[in-house]
Structure formats: structure tokens, C-alpha cells
N, C-alpha and C positions, 0 to 999 in steps of 0.2 A: 751547318749547310749555307743558312743566311748569313752568319758572321764571317765564314771563310768566301763567301763571295760577294761581301760588302754589299748586302741586301738591307739588311737591319740587326741591330746589336742588343740583342734580348736573351738573357741566359735561359739554360734548359728549364730550371724549375718556374721562370715566368710564363714560357711557352707552354708548361704543364699546367699551369692553373690557369692559364687564358683558354685552354681546349677543355679542361674538366669543367668551366664556368660554362661552356657552350655545349657540353655533353660530345664532344668529338674524340673521347679517348676509345681506343679499343681494348676491352678488359676480357679475362678469360679467366677461370678458377683454376689455383694453381693447387697441386697436391700438399695434402698435409702429412703425408706418410713420411718419414725420415729413414735415413740409411746411413750407413756409414761411407763417408766419402774421403778418398784421399786429399792430403793439401793441394791449394790452389798451385798451377805451376806458373814459373815464375818468368819465362823466357820461351820463345818459340821450340816449338821440335821436343818441348819435354814430354807431352801428352798426346796422344793422337783419339781421337774418336772414330770409329766407322761404324756401317750399318747400311742397309739395302733397304731400298723403296721399290714397291710394284710401281710400274708406270704402263698404261695401255696405250700403244700406237695403232691405229686403225682396230682390226681386229685380233691384235697380238700382245701378248705381254712381255714386258721387258723389265729389268731388272737396275734399277740406277744405285752403283756403288760409290759411296762418298767417303774420302777422308777427312777428315778435321781438325785442325788443330785445336786445342783447348784452349791456349794462352790467347791466340789471337783472332778465334774463329773462323781463321783463313782455310777456304778449302786447298788443300793441298792438292789432292787429286780428285779424279772420279772417271767411270764410265761408265755407258749404257750398255749392259751386258744383255746376251740372249737367254742364258741359262744363269740359275744362280746357284751353282755348284759349289762347292769349296775351293776346286781346282780355279774357277773363274774368278772368285772374289780373292783369293790368293794372287792370281796376277796384277789384280789392281793395287793393293797393297803391297807388294813387290815393287811396281813400278814408281808408286810414292817414295818409297826407301831408297832406291835406287836414284831417283831425280835429287831428291835432297841429301842423300848420305847421312840422313840421321839414324837415330838409334833410339826411338821413343818409347814410351809406356803406350801399349795399344790397347783401349777399352772398346769392348764389344758385348753383346748380349749373349745369351747362351743357344743361339740356334746353331744348327747342326753344321752350318760354314765353318763358324769359329769353335769348333771340338773335333773335327775331323783331323784325319793325319795330316793331310795337304799344308793344314793351316799351322799345327803343331810343329811341322819341319821347319816354316817359315820362322816362326819365332825363334826356333833354335838356331838355324842359319845366322840370323840377322840378331843374335844374342838379345832379342827384346824381352820387355815385361809384359806378360798378357795379365790383364785387369777385365775380370769378366764380372759383369753385374749383378747384384741380388736378384733372384727369380722374383718376377712379378712387380719388377720396381724399374720401369723403364726411365724415370726421371734420371737414374745415374748416368744415362746415356743422351742425354734431355738436349745438349747441343748441337749433335748431330740432327736428333728426332726434329727440333724445330727449325732445322737448315732444310730440312726433309717438308717439313711443313709449310714454310714459304716457298719453296719450289714448287709444290703441287697447285698453291694459289698462282704463284708467278705464270705457270704454264696454262691456266685455266682460260680455255677458249683460244689457244694460239694454232690449234689445228693440226696436230703430230700426224702427218698423213704416211710419213715412212721412217724408216730408222735413220737414214742421213738427215732428214730434215730436223727430226727429234734433237741428234746430236747436236747439230747446228744451232738450235734455239736455246738447248740447256749450256751451251758453251758460252753463248752470249749471255744468259742470265748468270753463270757462275762468275763470268769476267765483272759485271755489272755490281752482283754480291760482294766480291772481291776488293773492288776500287772505289766504288762511288756510294754504296748503301750504308747510309750511317746506321751506327749499331750502341742503344743503349746501353750496353753493357760494358762498351769501351769509349765511354764518355763521349758519346756521339761521334765517335772516328770510323773510317771504314778499317776491315780487318786487314788489309795491305798496309796501314800506317803502323799497327803494331806487329805486323809480320816482318817487313825489310825497311819499315819506315822509322821517323823519329817522333813518335806521337808527343812526347813532352813538348818539344818545340811548337808543336802543333795548338798543344794547348795553351802554352804561353803567350803565343800570338792571340789566341782567342780571347783570354783573360786581357791582354795589353788593348785591345780592340774596345772591349766591353769599358774598362777603365777610361779609355779616351773620351768613349761616347756617355758616360755618366757627367764627365766633366764638361763635356760639353751642353747636356741638359741642364745642368746646375749653373754654368752661366749664363744661358738662355734663361732660364727660371729667374734669377738675379737680376737681369736686365729688365724682363718684363715687370717684376716686382717695384725697380725702382720708377720705371717709367709711368706705372699706375700710382705710385705715389705722389 
């Protein structure tokens, strides 16, 4: 982001080292359990992850259902539902499929919403490949789980007073997440860059700025050395 906005020209490894030196990195323990993983997708809409998250609004529980693209981490579609039935979840995924025209693999956990007749019919109707994660291995659906954790952190303290306000706040958060929030797993680009942008062009632009900055620093250092001599 600093490079893109011409604030400073520092590589991600240098930023990481500086933050590490002053103990400003946020660390968490990664699971050491291993599961069989399908090959990584190479383009948008090859594989989607979906899951739901409980969300309390005033004194009522609602359910955030999210469809997230595995390749770009882009939130394809979401809705805040009043129930967590298979029919409600089916509607969200159906809307995502109709909106994009895609026919991806769909990764879910083994919850009743994803094993019910309604969901199986959706899979058949759209000729999808349904991948259910291994039991007791939530890491297999970790990309959408991580998005939900970030969502809960982003919503903390926002005051979700009613369903309409909650949907408005979540909508603005998703827009920020998709278009502005840089993702370490995407070479510090926003998901939208990988979803429908040109990530390679952006990375080449950054590399050129870093190269020019290094050359300027070298020129300045040589000048200072000659003056000192």
C-alpha cells in the first residue's frame, strides 16, 4: 500500500523485519494437523468456499452466509439470514451462481445445511462438484473461516442495533475487504485485483518503483561518499 500510494518504497520482507524487530507482528498458532488437500486453483471461480457464522444483533441471533473464491479470496456473495436452514443457505449459493454464471467446486463443512436434500439438489441442478472437508479438520475450509474471523473483529464495537443496520455495516466491510484490504497470501494485493484485475501488472509496477528507489538511494550514497572524501 505504501508503494502503491507513493509514500515509501520498501519491500514486504523489509517491512516484516522492521515490525518483527519492534515486536509489532500479530502471531497465532497454526495447526500441525495435515489433511489431503486438492490442488490449488489457478483462476477465479474454480473453487468456492462457503460457511456460516453466528452473529448477534441486539437480542437476536442471525447467520452470516459467505461464498468466498479460493483463488482470489474475493467474497463472491453473502447474506445475513434469519434462519440457518438448508433452504436459506441454498438461496445464498444459488444467487452467487446466477450472478457469476460460474460452475465451481464448492467446499463446505459437514453441517446439516450442506448434507440436506435442498443442497444436494442445488449441486445436481448446477452440475457442481461438492467437496466436504474431513471431519474435525476445519482448516480445510480455512479461507472462509479466516474471513469470518476478520469480519467478527471488524464488527466489534460497531453497534449492530437492527438487521438493516447490520447488513449495511457488513456490506461496507465486505467492499473494503474486497477492494482495499491487502492480503499477504496475494502478494499484498486486494482480492479484487485477483478476481477481475491484472495482478501481474500491479506487481511489476511495484517492482519498478522499488528498483528506482534503490537506484536513487545508491546515487545519494555515492554522492555523500565522494563529498565526505
